[in-house]
gemmi code that builds the backbone of each chain (N, CA, C; Angstrom):
import gemmi

chains = {
    "A": [
        ("UNK", (45.726, -18.845, -34.893), (46.073, -18.819, -33.467), (47.553, -18.518, -33.270)),
        ("UNK", (48.380, -19.121, -34.170), (49.805, -18.869, -34.022), (50.107, -17.380, -34.239)),
        ("UNK", (49.307, -16.748, -35.130), (49.525, -15.325, -35.379), (49.186, -14.505, -34.124)),
        ("UNK", (48.101, -14.928, -33.451), (47.712, -14.254, -32.207), (48.841, -14.339, -31.190)),
        ("UNK", (49.389, -15.514, -31.034), (50.432, -15.730, -30.041), (51.667, -14.873, -30.333)),
        ("UNK", (51.892, -14.581, -31.620), (53.088, -13.821, -31.970), (52.943, -12.336, -31.642)),
        ("UNK", (51.705, -11.863, -31.445), (51.504, -10.425, -31.308), (50.925, -10.022, -29.962)),
        ("UNK", (51.391, -10.622, -28.908), (50.886, -10.260, -27.585), (51.957, -9.577, -26.747)),
        ("UNK", (53.036, -9.158, -27.401), (54.122, -8.466, -26.723), (54.719, -9.287, -25.580)),
        ("UNK", (54.407, -10.542, -25.543), (55.034, -11.429, -24.569), (54.581, -11.245, -23.136)),
        ("UNK", (53.549, -10.446, -22.887), (53.153, -10.211, -21.497), (51.855, -10.907, -21.134)),
        ("UNK", (50.758, -10.519, -21.785), (49.468, -11.101, -21.416), (48.753, -11.609, -22.658)),
        ("UNK", (48.171, -12.749, -22.549), (47.361, -13.273, -23.646), (45.915, -12.931, -23.345)),
        ("UNK", (45.361, -11.966, -24.083), (43.991, -11.559, -23.824), (43.080, -11.882, -25.000)),
        ("UNK", (43.601, -12.645, -25.950), (42.780, -13.052, -27.072), (42.573, -11.982, -28.110)),
        ("UNK", (43.378, -10.934, -28.085), (43.244, -9.907, -29.107), (44.618, -9.618, -29.700)),
        ("UNK", (44.598, -9.129, -30.936), (45.872, -8.853, -31.593), (46.368, -7.482, -31.150)),
        ("UNK", (47.576, -7.422, -30.632), (48.158, -6.127, -30.290), (49.320, -5.880, -31.254)),
        ("UNK", (49.630, -4.611, -31.512), (50.679, -4.342, -32.492), (52.016, -4.927, -32.044)),
        ("UNK", (52.842, -5.297, -32.998), (54.169, -5.806, -32.614), (54.984, -4.698, -31.952)),
        ("UNK", (55.971, -5.082, -31.171), (56.797, -4.091, -30.478), (57.540, -3.228, -31.490)),
        ("UNK", (57.666, -1.924, -31.206), (58.414, -1.071, -32.135), (59.906, -1.389, -32.086)),
        ("UNK", (60.547, -1.181, -33.203), (61.982, -1.465, -33.268), (62.788, -0.192, -33.070)),
        ("UNK", (63.968, -0.354, -32.536), (64.884, 0.784, -32.437), (66.248, 0.324, -32.952)),
        ("UNK", (66.780, 1.077, -33.915), (68.108, 0.744, -34.444), (69.125, 1.755, -33.940)),
        ("UNK", (70.174, 1.245, -33.330), (71.246, 2.118, -32.847), (72.056, 2.573, -34.069)),
        ("UNK", (72.158, 3.908, -34.223), (72.787, 4.443, -35.434), (74.241, 4.012, -35.598)),
        ("UNK", (75.015, 4.128, -34.530), (76.444, 3.857, -34.682), (76.773, 2.377, -34.793)),
        ("UNK", (76.080, 1.540, -34.014), (76.388, 0.105, -34.062), (75.551, -0.626, -35.111)),
        ("UNK", (74.427, -0.022, -35.508), (73.558, -0.642, -36.510), (72.721, -1.794, -35.968)),
        ("UNK", (72.787, -2.033, -34.663), (72.035, -3.149, -34.051), (70.591, -2.731, -33.816)),
        ("UNK", (69.657, -3.638, -34.125), (68.229, -3.355, -33.947), (67.681, -4.191, -32.786)),
        ("UNK", (66.921, -3.529, -31.922), (66.258, -4.241, -30.822), (64.777, -3.842, -30.817)),
        ("UNK", (63.984, -4.551, -30.036), (62.573, -4.181, -29.887), (62.401, -3.555, -28.503)),
        ("UNK", (61.693, -2.426, -28.465), (61.580, -1.723, -27.179), (60.151, -1.742, -26.637)),
        ("UNK", (60.072, -1.649, -25.320), (58.785, -1.514, -24.637), (58.789, -0.195, -23.888)),
        ("UNK", (57.586, 0.356, -23.708), (57.495, 1.615, -22.972), (57.676, 1.396, -21.465)),
        ("UNK", (58.076, 2.473, -20.795), (58.152, 2.476, -19.332), (57.183, 3.574, -18.900)),
        ("UNK", (55.968, 3.177, -18.537), (54.879, 4.134, -18.301), (55.135, 5.146, -17.203)),
        ("UNK", (54.349, 6.254, -17.198), (54.530, 7.306, -16.197), (54.423, 6.801, -14.761)),
        ("UNK", (53.543, 5.821, -14.520), (53.382, 5.329, -13.149), (54.673, 4.665, -12.667)),
        ("UNK", (55.268, 3.860, -13.519), (56.544, 3.207, -13.154), (57.614, 4.266, -12.900)),
        ("UNK", (57.645, 5.280, -13.763), (58.660, 6.323, -13.610), (58.456, 7.108, -12.317)),
        ("UNK", (57.186, 7.365, -11.989), (56.881, 8.088, -10.752), (57.308, 7.273, -9.531)),
        ("UNK", (57.056, 5.958, -9.592), (57.439, 5.086, -8.468), (58.957, 5.042, -8.309)),
        ("UNK", (59.628, 5.029, -9.454), (61.094, 5.049, -9.429), (61.584, 6.328, -8.758)),
        ("UNK", (60.978, 7.447, -9.155), (61.364, 8.748, -8.589), (61.123, 8.762, -7.082)),
        ("UNK", (59.998, 8.197, -6.655), (59.693, 8.157, -5.219), (60.727, 7.317, -4.472)),
        ("UNK", (61.097, 6.169, -5.058), (62.091, 5.291, -4.422), (63.424, 6.009, -4.282)),
        ("UNK", (63.797, 6.753, -5.334), (65.072, 7.483, -5.286), (65.014, 8.588, -4.237)),
        ("UNK", (63.873, 9.279, -4.155), (63.733, 10.359, -3.164), (63.837, 9.808, -1.744)),
        ("UNK", (63.391, 8.550, -1.555), (63.493, 7.938, -0.224), (64.948, 7.630, 0.099)),
        ("UNK", (65.675, 7.138, -0.920), (67.076, 6.776, -0.718), (67.973, 7.996, -0.600)),
        ("UNK", (67.632, 9.021, -1.388), (68.437, 10.249, -1.366), (67.533, 11.411, -0.947)),
        ("UNK", (67.361, 11.596, 0.351), (66.438, 12.654, 0.794), (66.895, 14.048, 0.361)),
        ("UNK", (65.925, 14.889, 0.026), (66.215, 16.257, -0.409), (66.820, 17.048, 0.758)),
        ("UNK", (67.889, 17.826, 0.502), (68.471, 18.619, 1.597), (67.448, 19.624, 2.142)),
        ("UNK", (67.556, 19.917, 3.423), (66.620, 20.898, 3.995), (67.378, 22.197, 4.256)),
        ("UNK", (66.729, 23.322, 4.030), (67.416, 24.604, 4.250), (67.648, 24.842, 5.742)),
        ("UNK", (68.716, 25.560, 6.086), (68.990, 25.810, 7.507), (67.970, 26.771, 8.115)),
        ("UNK", (67.809, 26.682, 9.426), (66.886, 27.590, 10.111), (67.696, 28.714, 10.762)),
        ("UNK", (67.200, 29.928, 10.595), (67.895, 31.074, 11.205), (66.916, 31.836, 12.096)),
        ("UNK", (67.478, 32.435, 13.133), (66.638, 33.234, 14.036), (66.492, 34.635, 13.471)),
        ("UNK", (65.268, 35.085, 13.296), (65.031, 36.453, 12.809), (64.141, 37.162, 13.823)),
        ("UNK", (63.822, 38.417, 13.510), (62.941, 39.184, 14.414), (61.580, 38.510, 14.535)),
        ("UNK", (61.210, 37.769, 13.497), (59.898, 37.110, 13.478), (59.948, 35.698, 14.072)),
        ("UNK", (61.123, 35.296, 14.525), (61.270, 33.950, 15.087), (62.135, 33.089, 14.181)),
        ("UNK", (62.037, 31.763, 14.333), (62.856, 30.849, 13.527), (62.295, 30.761, 12.106)),
        ("UNK", (63.162, 31.017, 11.114), (62.724, 30.942, 9.706), (63.750, 30.156, 8.899)),
        ("UNK", (63.258, 29.472, 7.860), (64.192, 28.738, 7.013), (64.813, 29.709, 6.000)),
        ("UNK", (66.092, 29.465, 5.731), (66.806, 30.331, 4.791), (67.132, 29.545, 3.522)),
        ("UNK", (66.238, 29.667, 2.543), (66.416, 28.912, 1.296), (67.482, 29.526, 0.397)),
        ("UNK", (68.014, 30.687, 0.792), (69.052, 31.337, -0.017), (70.447, 31.045, 0.530)),
        ("UNK", (70.545, 30.205, 1.565), (71.839, 29.870, 2.156), (72.760, 29.244, 1.094)),
        ("UNK", (73.967, 29.794, 0.889), (74.851, 29.275, -0.181), (75.167, 27.784, -0.037)),
        ("UNK", (75.394, 27.328, 1.198), (75.708, 25.906, 1.396), (74.499, 25.037, 1.021)),
        ("UNK", (73.316, 25.517, 1.353), (72.088, 24.787, 1.006), (71.904, 24.751, -0.515)),
        ("UNK", (72.138, 25.891, -1.177), (71.991, 25.947, -2.639), (72.967, 24.990, -3.323)),
        ("UNK", (74.200, 24.932, -2.778), (75.208, 24.020, -3.350), (74.769, 22.569, -3.138)),
        ("UNK", (74.246, 22.283, -1.931), (73.789, 20.908, -1.634), (72.612, 20.529, -2.536)),
        ("UNK", (71.744, 21.500, -2.817), (70.588, 21.243, -3.693), (71.043, 20.914, -5.116)),
        ("UNK", (72.081, 21.641, -5.558), (72.589, 21.414, -6.913), (73.146, 19.993, -7.039)),
        ("UNK", (73.913, 19.594, -6.009), (74.487, 18.237, -5.989), (73.355, 17.209, -5.954)),
        ("UNK", (72.355, 17.459, -5.114), (71.220, 16.529, -4.970), (70.459, 16.398, -6.301)),
        ("UNK", (70.234, 17.548, -6.961), (69.525, 17.515, -8.253), (70.268, 16.658, -9.268)),
        ("UNK", (71.586, 16.854, -9.326), (72.401, 16.082, -10.280), (72.350, 14.597, -9.927)),
        ("UNK", (72.522, 14.295, -8.625), (72.537, 12.894, -8.175), (71.214, 12.189, -8.502)),
        ("UNK", (70.103, 12.845, -8.161), (68.803, 12.203, -8.361), (68.514, 12.000, -9.844)),
        ("UNK", (68.852, 13.007, -10.656), (68.629, 12.876, -12.112), (69.471, 11.743, -12.693)),
        ("UNK", (70.747, 11.682, -12.274), (71.629, 10.615, -12.772), (71.097, 9.244, -12.371)),
        ("UNK", (70.667, 9.151, -11.107), (70.163, 7.880, -10.589), (68.914, 7.463, -11.359)),
        ("UNK", (68.029, 8.444, -11.598), (66.796, 8.145, -12.332), (67.119, 7.685, -13.758)),
        ("UNK", (68.053, 8.385, -14.398), (68.444, 8.016, -15.769), (69.007, 6.600, -15.801)),
        ("UNK", (69.904, 6.292, -14.833), (70.515, 4.958, -14.793), (69.463, 3.871, -14.626)),
        ("UNK", (68.519, 4.119, -13.711), (67.506, 3.091, -13.445), (66.517, 2.961, -14.598)),
        ("UNK", (66.217, 4.095, -15.253), (65.322, 4.023, -16.411), (65.985, 3.253, -17.553)),
        ("UNK", (67.284, 3.490, -17.736), (68.011, 2.761, -18.781), (68.028, 1.266, -18.463)),
        ("UNK", (68.208, 0.947, -17.181), (68.243, -0.464, -16.782), (66.895, -1.127, -17.056)),
        ("UNK", (65.812, -0.459, -16.652), (64.499, -1.083, -16.845), (64.142, -1.129, -18.340)),
        ("UNK", (64.555, -0.094, -19.084), (64.291, -0.092, -20.526), (65.030, -1.240, -21.208)),
        ("UNK", (66.271, -1.488, -20.763), (67.060, -2.585, -21.337), (66.469, -3.939, -20.947)),
        ("UNK", (66.013, -4.041, -19.700), (65.415, -5.305, -19.245), (64.118, -5.602, -20.001)),
        ("UNK", (63.359, -4.545, -20.280), (62.072, -4.714, -20.968), (62.230, -4.934, -22.472)),
        ("UNK", (63.379, -4.546, -23.012), (63.595, -4.669, -24.459), (63.759, -6.133, -24.853)),
        ("UNK", (63.582, -6.380, -26.146), (63.772, -7.749, -26.646), (64.878, -7.780, -27.682)),
        ("UNK", (65.802, -8.681, -27.491), (66.897, -8.850, -28.444), (67.390, -10.291, -28.341)),
        ("UNK", (67.820, -10.826, -29.468), (68.333, -12.200, -29.446), (69.833, -12.174, -29.163)),
        ("UNK", (70.216, -12.878, -28.115), (71.654, -12.967, -27.804), (72.163, -14.292, -28.378)),
        ("UNK", (72.803, -14.194, -29.537), (73.349, -15.401, -30.162), (74.862, -15.480, -29.903)),
        ("UNK", (75.518, -16.418, -30.552), (76.959, -16.588, -30.318), (77.757, -15.346, -30.717)),
        ("UNK", (77.332, -14.711, -31.825), (78.037, -13.499, -32.270), (77.892, -12.395, -31.216)),
        ("UNK", (76.674, -12.290, -30.645), (76.433, -11.273, -29.616), (77.275, -11.573, -28.374)),
        ("UNK", (77.348, -12.866, -28.021), (78.150, -13.256, -26.847), (79.633, -12.925, -27.067)),
        ("UNK", (80.084, -13.106, -28.298), (81.482, -12.784, -28.618), (81.699, -11.270, -28.474)),
        ("UNK", (80.708, -10.496, -28.922), (80.798, -9.030, -28.786), (80.836, -8.617, -27.317)),
        ("UNK", (80.005, -9.300, -26.502), (79.955, -8.990, -25.062), (81.326, -9.276, -24.435)),
        ("UNK", (81.885, -10.448, -24.752), (83.187, -10.835, -24.188), (84.273, -9.844, -24.616)),
        ("UNK", (84.244, -9.456, -25.902), (85.240, -8.507, -26.418), (85.133, -7.166, -25.692)),
        ("UNK", (83.913, -6.670, -25.566), (83.718, -5.360, -24.938), (84.118, -5.389, -23.456)),
        ("UNK", (83.746, -6.470, -22.777), (84.107, -6.583, -21.347), (85.622, -6.596, -21.184)),
        ("UNK", (86.305, -7.330, -22.062), (87.765, -7.433, -21.994), (88.388, -6.056, -22.231)),
        ("UNK", (87.882, -5.342, -23.228), (88.429, -4.011, -23.543), (88.218, -3.043, -22.375)),
        ("UNK", (87.017, -3.111, -21.766), (86.740, -2.222, -20.632), (87.668, -2.544, -19.462)),
        ("UNK", (87.895, -3.853, -19.257), (88.782, -4.273, -18.156), (90.210, -3.784, -18.405)),
        ("UNK", (90.632, -3.865, -19.681), (91.989, -3.442, -20.041), (92.222, -1.964, -19.759)),
        ("UNK", (91.163, -1.164, -19.918), (91.359, 0.276, -19.659), (90.969, 0.653, -18.224)),
        ("UNK", (90.800, -0.354, -17.397), (90.578, -0.094, -15.969), (89.136, 0.102, -15.559)),
        ("UNK", (88.181, -0.358, -16.406), (86.764, -0.249, -16.029), (86.161, -1.655, -16.015)),
        ("UNK", (86.488, -2.441, -14.978), (85.899, -3.787, -14.946), (84.396, -3.696, -14.721)),
        ("UNK", (83.641, -4.523, -15.450), (82.180, -4.480, -15.332), (81.706, -5.641, -14.469)),
        ("UNK", (81.050, -5.291, -13.370), (80.518, -6.315, -12.461), (79.087, -6.632, -12.869)),
        ("UNK", (78.733, -7.919, -12.795), (77.338, -8.281, -13.050), (76.482, -7.844, -11.877)),
        ("UNK", (75.229, -7.474, -12.165), (74.293, -7.107, -11.098), (73.814, -8.393, -10.425)),
        ("UNK", (74.091, -8.567, -9.109), (73.726, -9.834, -8.442), (72.215, -10.082, -8.364)),
        ("UNK", (71.430, -9.004, -8.538), (69.968, -9.165, -8.482), (69.386, -9.668, -9.805)),
        ("UNK", (70.199, -9.672, -10.853), (69.706, -10.108, -12.169), (70.189, -11.520, -12.477)),
        ("UNK", (69.441, -12.205, -13.335), (69.880, -13.531, -13.761), (71.029, -13.370, -14.762)),
        ("UNK", (71.666, -14.462, -15.077), (72.786, -14.407, -16.028), (72.308, -13.879, -17.384)),
        ("UNK", (71.139, -14.370, -17.814), (70.586, -13.945, -19.114), (70.243, -12.459, -19.094)),
        ("UNK", (69.716, -11.991, -17.950), (69.355, -10.564, -17.850), (70.611, -9.693, -17.866)),
        ("UNK", (71.646, -10.125, -17.113), (72.899, -9.364, -17.114), (73.483, -9.284, -18.520)),
        ("UNK", (73.396, -10.397, -19.226), (73.924, -10.475, -20.590), (73.178, -9.482, -21.493)),
        ("UNK", (71.838, -9.504, -21.382), (71.012, -8.629, -22.233), (71.275, -7.160, -21.927)),
        ("UNK", (71.304, -6.822, -20.635), (71.517, -5.423, -20.240), (72.880, -4.941, -20.736)),
        ("UNK", (73.912, -5.761, -20.542), (75.256, -5.364, -20.986), (75.278, -5.203, -22.506)),
        ("UNK", (74.648, -6.133, -23.204), (74.659, -6.090, -24.672), (73.989, -4.803, -25.176)),
        ("UNK", (72.836, -4.465, -24.591), (72.112, -3.278, -25.069), (72.841, -1.986, -24.684)),
        ("UNK", (73.261, -1.895, -23.416), (73.824, -0.624, -22.934), (75.299, -0.408, -23.272)),
        ("UNK", (76.016, -1.483, -23.608), (77.451, -1.313, -23.890), (77.872, -1.738, -25.288)),
        ("UNK", (77.137, -2.681, -25.886), (77.533, -3.135, -27.233), (76.644, -2.454, -28.287)),
        ("UNK", (75.314, -2.632, -28.149), (74.402, -2.017, -29.113), (74.530, -0.492, -29.045)),
        ("UNK", (74.499, 0.050, -27.821), (74.712, 1.492, -27.652), (76.219, 1.710, -27.611)),
        ("UNK", (76.800, 1.798, -28.793), (78.257, 1.867, -28.898), (78.825, 3.219, -28.502)),
        ("UNK", (77.985, 4.259, -28.533), (78.473, 5.608, -28.227), (77.482, 6.293, -27.278)),
        ("UNK", (77.912, 7.380, -26.619), (76.966, 8.121, -25.755), (75.749, 8.610, -26.540)),
        ("UNK", (75.954, 8.929, -27.825), (74.836, 9.398, -28.659), (73.806, 8.277, -28.825)),
        ("UNK", (74.317, 7.057, -29.052), (73.438, 5.885, -29.185), (72.617, 5.689, -27.914)),
        ("UNK", (73.290, 5.840, -26.780), (72.627, 5.642, -25.488), (71.539, 6.708, -25.296)),
        ("UNK", (71.874, 7.946, -25.661), (70.910, 9.048, -25.550), (69.705, 8.826, -26.451)),
        ("UNK", (69.959, 8.350, -27.669), (68.853, 8.115, -28.615), (67.969, 6.952, -28.160)),
        ("UNK", (68.579, 5.936, -27.557), (67.811, 4.804, -27.018), (66.886, 5.314, -25.915)),
        ("UNK", (67.453, 6.126, -25.025), (66.674, 6.684, -23.919), (65.518, 7.529, -24.465)),
        ("UNK", (65.808, 8.359, -25.468), (64.756, 9.217, -26.053), (63.676, 8.394, -26.749)),
        ("UNK", (64.094, 7.332, -27.434), (63.127, 6.482, -28.145), (62.149, 5.842, -27.158)),
        ("UNK", (62.688, 5.376, -26.021), (61.825, 4.767, -25.003), (60.915, 5.833, -24.398)),
        ("UNK", (61.476, 7.031, -24.129), (60.679, 8.115, -23.531), (59.540, 8.550, -24.452)),
        ("UNK", (59.842, 8.659, -25.748), (58.803, 9.080, -26.716), (57.630, 8.108, -26.704)),
        ("UNK", (57.924, 6.832, -26.482), (56.870, 5.814, -26.434), (56.150, 5.810, -25.089)),
        ("UNK", (56.810, 6.338, -24.062), (56.348, 6.127, -22.692), (55.585, 7.275, -22.065)),
        ("UNK", (55.997, 8.513, -22.371), (55.377, 9.674, -21.723), (55.106, 10.767, -22.758)),
        ("UNK", (54.190, 11.704, -22.421), (53.950, 12.812, -23.365), (55.090, 13.820, -23.288)),
        ("UNK", (56.078, 13.690, -24.138), (57.208, 14.621, -24.093), (56.722, 16.013, -24.500)),
        ("UNK", (57.414, 17.046, -24.046), (57.004, 18.427, -24.354), (57.027, 18.655, -25.875)),
        ("UNK", (57.994, 18.063, -26.530), (58.120, 18.188, -27.992), (56.856, 17.626, -28.677)),
        ("UNK", (56.412, 16.460, -28.213), (55.222, 15.825, -28.807), (53.966, 16.630, -28.493)),
        ("UNK", (53.883, 17.184, -27.269), (52.717, 17.997, -26.895), (52.664, 19.244, -27.786)),
        ("UNK", (53.798, 19.915, -27.947), (53.837, 21.130, -28.788), (53.468, 20.816, -30.230)),
        ("UNK", (53.919, 19.672, -30.705), (53.620, 19.288, -32.087), (52.116, 19.050, -32.258)),
        ("UNK", (51.478, 18.454, -31.244), (50.025, 18.231, -31.298), (49.270, 19.557, -31.205)),
        ("UNK", (49.727, 20.448, -30.317), (49.068, 21.752, -30.161), (49.083, 22.498, -31.490)),
        ("UNK", (50.209, 22.415, -32.177), (50.346, 23.127, -33.457), (49.318, 22.666, -34.476)),
        ("UNK", (48.814, 21.451, -34.342), (47.870, 20.939, -35.339), (46.445, 21.441, -35.112)),
        ("UNK", (46.104, 21.852, -33.873), (44.721, 22.277, -33.696), (44.496, 23.582, -32.955)),
        ("UNK", (45.540, 24.341, -32.737), (45.317, 25.634, -32.069), (45.677, 26.784, -32.997)),
        ("UNK", (44.801, 27.773, -33.027), (45.102, 28.982, -33.778), (45.455, 30.074, -32.772)),
        ("UNK", (45.965, 31.189, -33.284), (46.383, 32.274, -32.378), (45.241, 32.722, -31.478)),
        ("UNK", (45.600, 33.025, -30.255), (44.595, 33.536, -29.329), (44.317, 35.002, -29.694)),
        ("UNK", (43.114, 35.533, -29.374), (42.801, 36.918, -29.743), (43.728, 37.910, -29.049)),
        ("UNK", (43.941, 39.047, -29.729), (44.812, 40.103, -29.168), (44.128, 40.743, -27.956)),
    ],
    "B": [
        ("UNK", (60.866, 13.070, -14.310), (60.061, 13.011, -13.085), (60.476, 14.083, -12.089)),
        ("UNK", (61.707, 14.576, -12.241), (62.141, 15.649, -11.351), (62.063, 16.996, -12.069)),
        ("UNK", (61.227, 17.036, -13.130), (61.077, 18.289, -13.869), (59.893, 19.066, -13.317)),
        ("UNK", (60.130, 20.347, -13.104), (59.061, 21.189, -12.574), (58.796, 22.346, -13.528)),
        ("UNK", (57.536, 22.698, -13.662), (57.170, 23.830, -14.508), (56.738, 24.966, -13.583)),
        ("UNK", (57.138, 26.189, -13.970), (56.778, 27.354, -13.143), (55.700, 28.160, -13.842)),
        ("UNK", (54.673, 28.528, -13.082), (53.617, 29.367, -13.650), (54.142, 30.798, -13.676)),
        ("UNK", (54.106, 31.451, -14.871), (54.667, 32.793, -14.975), (54.076, 33.760, -13.941)),
        ("UNK", (54.910, 34.591, -13.419), (54.566, 35.680, -12.484), (54.124, 35.213, -11.090)),
        ("UNK", (53.715, 33.962, -10.916), (53.219, 33.561, -9.599), (54.297, 32.902, -8.742)),
        ("UNK", (55.292, 32.317, -9.395), (56.326, 31.606, -8.637), (55.902, 30.195, -8.257)),
        ("UNK", (54.660, 29.813, -8.584), (54.189, 28.462, -8.248), (54.862, 27.451, -9.179)),
        ("UNK", (55.408, 26.371, -8.591), (56.050, 25.326, -9.398), (55.311, 24.020, -9.199)),
        ("UNK", (55.202, 23.243, -10.261), (54.546, 21.944, -10.117), (55.244, 20.917, -10.990)),
        ("UNK", (55.160, 19.675, -10.545), (55.765, 18.569, -11.289), (55.001, 18.388, -12.600)),
        ("UNK", (55.716, 18.152, -13.699), (55.054, 18.029, -15.000), (54.016, 16.907, -15.005)),
        ("UNK", (54.198, 15.945, -14.106), (53.270, 14.818, -14.071), (51.867, 15.247, -13.624)),
        ("UNK", (51.781, 16.334, -12.866), (50.475, 16.826, -12.410), (49.601, 17.171, -13.612)),
        ("UNK", (50.203, 17.830, -14.615), (49.432, 18.199, -15.806), (48.944, 16.942, -16.543)),
        ("UNK", (49.788, 15.914, -16.596), (49.380, 14.667, -17.265), (48.190, 14.058, -16.525)),
        ("UNK", (48.279, 14.078, -15.184), (47.211, 13.494, -14.377), (45.902, 14.270, -14.566)),
        ("UNK", (45.982, 15.606, -14.540), (44.782, 16.432, -14.716), (44.215, 16.267, -16.125)),
        ("UNK", (45.113, 16.128, -17.109), (44.669, 15.936, -18.495), (43.921, 14.604, -18.627)),
        ("UNK", (44.441, 13.581, -17.977), (43.787, 12.263, -18.032), (42.401, 12.352, -17.406)),
        ("UNK", (42.326, 13.043, -16.260), (41.034, 13.168, -15.574), (40.060, 13.979, -16.417)),
        ("UNK", (40.559, 15.061, -17.043), (39.729, 15.917, -17.898), (39.181, 15.115, -19.086)),
        ("UNK", (40.009, 14.210, -19.608), (39.591, 13.401, -20.767), (38.761, 12.190, -20.343)),
        ("UNK", (38.563, 12.020, -19.040), (37.760, 10.891, -18.562), (38.491, 9.560, -18.653)),
        ("UNK", (39.822, 9.622, -18.603), (40.614, 8.380, -18.690), (41.111, 7.993, -17.305)),
        ("UNK", (40.965, 6.722, -16.976), (41.507, 6.225, -15.708), (43.034, 6.239, -15.805)),
        ("UNK", (43.680, 6.799, -14.799), (45.145, 6.987, -14.853), (45.889, 5.674, -15.057)),
        ("UNK", (45.576, 4.681, -14.244), (46.329, 3.424, -14.281), (45.919, 2.514, -15.435)),
        ("UNK", (44.599, 2.377, -15.637), (44.131, 1.381, -16.608), (44.072, 1.905, -18.038)),
        ("UNK", (43.964, 3.230, -18.183), (43.813, 3.760, -19.540), (44.955, 4.689, -19.948)),
        ("UNK", (45.142, 5.794, -19.223), (46.163, 6.764, -19.644), (47.551, 6.136, -19.658)),
        ("UNK", (47.892, 5.432, -18.576), (49.223, 4.837, -18.447), (49.525, 3.821, -19.552)),
        ("UNK", (48.468, 3.250, -20.113), (48.659, 2.222, -21.145), (48.827, 2.827, -22.547)),
        ("UNK", (48.518, 4.132, -22.692), (48.606, 4.756, -24.017), (50.050, 4.875, -24.490)),
        ("UNK", (50.192, 5.014, -25.801), (51.490, 5.298, -26.380), (51.819, 6.771, -26.081)),
        ("UNK", (53.094, 7.117, -25.994), (53.512, 8.482, -25.677), (52.867, 9.535, -26.571)),
        ("UNK", (52.755, 9.243, -27.879), (52.159, 10.204, -28.816), (50.683, 10.437, -28.485)),
        ("UNK", (49.978, 9.359, -28.109), (48.552, 9.486, -27.759), (48.387, 10.245, -26.444)),
        ("UNK", (49.315, 10.013, -25.503), (49.290, 10.779, -24.255), (49.485, 12.258, -24.578)),
        ("UNK", (50.412, 12.538, -25.495), (50.705, 13.931, -25.871), (49.468, 14.589, -26.480)),
        ("UNK", (48.690, 13.831, -27.237), (47.460, 14.360, -27.849), (46.483, 14.790, -26.749)),
        ("UNK", (46.329, 13.950, -25.730), (45.411, 14.249, -24.616), (45.901, 15.487, -23.859)),
        ("UNK", (47.199, 15.528, -23.563), (47.759, 16.662, -22.814), (47.640, 17.947, -23.631)),
        ("UNK", (47.885, 17.855, -24.939), (47.790, 19.040, -25.804), (46.356, 19.559, -25.844)),
        ("UNK", (45.389, 18.647, -25.952), (43.977, 19.053, -25.992), (43.593, 19.712, -24.665)),
        ("UNK", (44.050, 19.124, -23.560), (43.743, 19.672, -22.235), (44.342, 21.076, -22.087)),
        ("UNK", (45.628, 21.202, -22.460), (46.303, 22.483, -22.288), (45.651, 23.569, -23.147)),
        ("UNK", (45.301, 23.211, -24.389), (44.659, 24.180, -25.274), (43.300, 24.585, -24.711)),
        ("UNK", (42.561, 23.601, -24.225), (41.253, 23.899, -23.642), (41.388, 24.839, -22.450)),
        ("UNK", (42.384, 24.608, -21.608), (42.599, 25.467, -20.440), (42.932, 26.896, -20.874)),
        ("UNK", (43.744, 26.998, -21.937), (44.127, 28.334, -22.422), (42.914, 29.061, -23.001)),
        ("UNK", (42.095, 28.327, -23.771), (40.894, 28.948, -24.352), (39.950, 29.385, -23.222)),
        ("UNK", (39.767, 28.528, -22.235), (38.910, 28.852, -21.081), (39.399, 30.127, -20.388)),
        ("UNK", (40.730, 30.226, -20.213), (41.304, 31.387, -19.527), (41.032, 32.662, -20.313)),
        ("UNK", (41.171, 32.576, -21.653), (40.937, 33.758, -22.500), (39.466, 34.158, -22.448)),
        ("UNK", (38.576, 33.179, -22.542), (37.133, 33.445, -22.490), (36.768, 34.095, -21.147)),
        ("UNK", (37.311, 33.537, -20.072), (37.057, 34.083, -18.726), (37.575, 35.519, -18.613)),
        ("UNK", (38.752, 35.745, -19.194), (39.372, 37.075, -19.119), (38.476, 38.120, -19.783)),
        ("UNK", (37.982, 37.777, -20.992), (37.143, 38.748, -21.718), (35.774, 38.895, -21.070)),
        ("UNK", (35.262, 37.823, -20.506), (33.973, 37.900, -19.805), (34.111, 38.823, -18.592)),
        ("UNK", (35.240, 38.687, -17.885), (35.503, 39.513, -16.705), (35.663, 40.979, -17.120)),
        ("UNK", (36.339, 41.203, -18.251), (36.568, 42.554, -18.751), (35.249, 43.227, -19.115)),
        ("UNK", (34.352, 42.434, -19.743), (33.041, 42.993, -20.158), (32.212, 43.382, -18.935)),
        ("UNK", (32.331, 42.564, -17.868), (31.519, 42.832, -16.664), (31.962, 44.108, -15.953)),
        ("UNK", (33.232, 44.474, -16.132), (33.767, 45.638, -15.409), (33.140, 46.953, -15.884)),
    ],
}
model = gemmi.Model(1)
for chain_id, residues in chains.items():
    chain = gemmi.Chain(chain_id)
    for i, (resn, *xyz) in enumerate(residues, 1):
        res = gemmi.Residue()
        res.name, res.seqid = resn, gemmi.SeqId(i, " ")
        for name, pos in zip(("N", "CA", "C"), xyz):
            atom = gemmi.Atom()
            atom.name, atom.element = name, gemmi.Element(name[0])
            atom.pos, atom.b_iso = gemmi.Position(*pos), 0.0
            res.add_atom(atom)
        chain.add_residue(res)
    model.add_chain(chain)
structure = gemmi.Structure()
structure.add_model(model)
structure.setup_entities()
């Protein structure tokens, strides 16, 4: 029974053994954490929430011989779309990283707390004070900071963490192509 | 989630998630209770099988149409 309890990923006890959470080791810091997937439905809901907060720019309307028409080639509109695309992607990435960090499992011991304090102090010294998220508990803020700023010591680490969670969570194009290669032969000429 | 795929020559664009949803339906998997719970690699297997099947269907249809002409 104790073995069953250890392998339920901490979410639901359904009386069956589920595989233990996969581990992810950050290359530069060498810290290992356990990750959970962020399914497509959650990601879609996140995208919808962001689209509500940051509405897509609308193209201007111009009067033509045929009446009022939208001009999707308007330079100001194209520039606004580019900014919007960047903003929404950044926002989605930030929120996915936050939820991935919240869902991950890691033990925050005294050594980890010392690392958190050191990193926060260094960031403050260079003019980047880190504010805790008021919507999170103290333990959650600690975990998120530890994963995203201490364990992910470099931008490469952060990128690899994001990719590791994505590979577990959605059918990436790379994974789809790799599967296709295993069972498709050339189409006829 | 903000990635769109364009169908060659038609200009039609669709969110990549549409293909995942259609693949799940084609495989007879419930989106929320089954597909969403799969591991990414297993989802990729379903999407790859769906995409290959669609391509084979298109080729078969093309040659059938050619023969009828």
